C-alpha positions in Angstrom: -52.7 26.4 -44.7 -52.6 23.4 -47.0 -55.3 20.8 -47.3 -55.5 17.4 -48.9 -59.2 16.6 -49.2 -62.7 17.0 -47.8 -64.6 13.9 -46.9 -68.1 13.8 -48.4 -71.3 11.9 -48.3 -73.1 11.3 -51.6 -76.4 13.3 -51.8 -78.4 15.1 -54.4 -77.4 18.8 -54.5 -80.4 20.9 -53.5 -78.9 24.4 -53.4 -76.9 24.9 -56.6 -76.6 28.7 -56.4 -75.2 28.5 -52.8 -72.9 25.6 -53.8 -71.5 27.6 -56.8 -70.9 30.6 -54.5 -68.9 28.4 -52.0 -67.0 26.9 -54.9 -66.0 30.4 -56.2 -65.2 31.6 -52.7 -62.7 28.7 -52.4 -61.2 29.3 -55.8 -60.7 33.0 -55.1 -58.6 31.9 -52.1 -56.6 29.3 -54.0 -58.5 26.2 -53.0 -60.4 23.7 -55.1 -63.4 21.6 -54.1 -66.0 19.7 -56.1 -69.6 20.8 -55.8 -70.3 17.8 -53.7 -67.5 18.8 -51.3 -68.8 22.4 -51.1 -72.3 21.0 -50.3 -70.8 18.8 -47.6 -68.8 21.7 -46.1 -71.9 24.0 -45.8 -74.1 21.2 -44.5 -71.6 20.5 -41.7 -71.4 24.1 -40.8 -75.2 24.4 -40.8 -75.7 21.4 -38.7 -73.0 22.1 -36.2 -73.7 25.8 -35.6 -77.4 26.1 -36.3 -78.8 22.6 -36.0 -80.2 23.1 -39.5 -79.9 21.1 -42.7 -78.9 24.2 -44.7 -78.5 27.7 -43.4 -79.0 30.6 -45.9 -75.8 32.6 -46.6 -77.5 35.5 -48.4 -76.5 38.1 -45.7 -72.9 36.7 -45.3 -69.8 38.1 -47.0 -67.5 35.9 -48.9 -65.0 36.1 -46.0 -67.7 35.0 -43.6 -68.6 32.1 -45.8 -64.9 31.0 -46.0 -64.4 31.4 -42.3 -67.5 29.3 -41.6 -66.2 26.3 -43.7 -62.5 26.4 -43.3 -62.6 24.5 -40.0 -64.0 21.5 -41.9 -61.0 21.0 -44.1 -58.8 18.0 -43.5 -55.2 19.2 -43.0 -52.3 17.6 -44.9 -50.1 15.2 -43.0 -46.7 16.7 -43.6 -44.9 13.7 -42.1 -46.5 11.5 -44.7 -45.6 13.9 -47.5 -42.0 14.1 -46.5 -41.7 10.3 -46.1 -39.9 8.1 -48.7 -42.9 5.8 -48.4 -44.8 8.1 -50.7 -42.2 8.1 -53.5 
C-alpha cells in the first residue's frame, strides 16, 4: 500500500515513549510519519476502538500496533498522480 499523508491536529505530545515506538514500527515497515502524526494515529485508534484518549500498547506486538493504525492512513490518489496536471 502507498500513502500520501496523515491528517493531524496540533497538540502537545504526552506519551513520547509510545510515540517513538509507533514511529519506529512505521519506519521498520517502510513508512515515515512525524511524531505528531504518530500521536494522531494512536489517538484515533484509542478513541474509535476503546473510547479512550490514549490506550496503552505495552502488551501489543509491533505487528499489532501497525495493524491498529494502518486503517487511519490516507491512501494515495493514483488518478491524480498519473495526471498531467501534477507535472
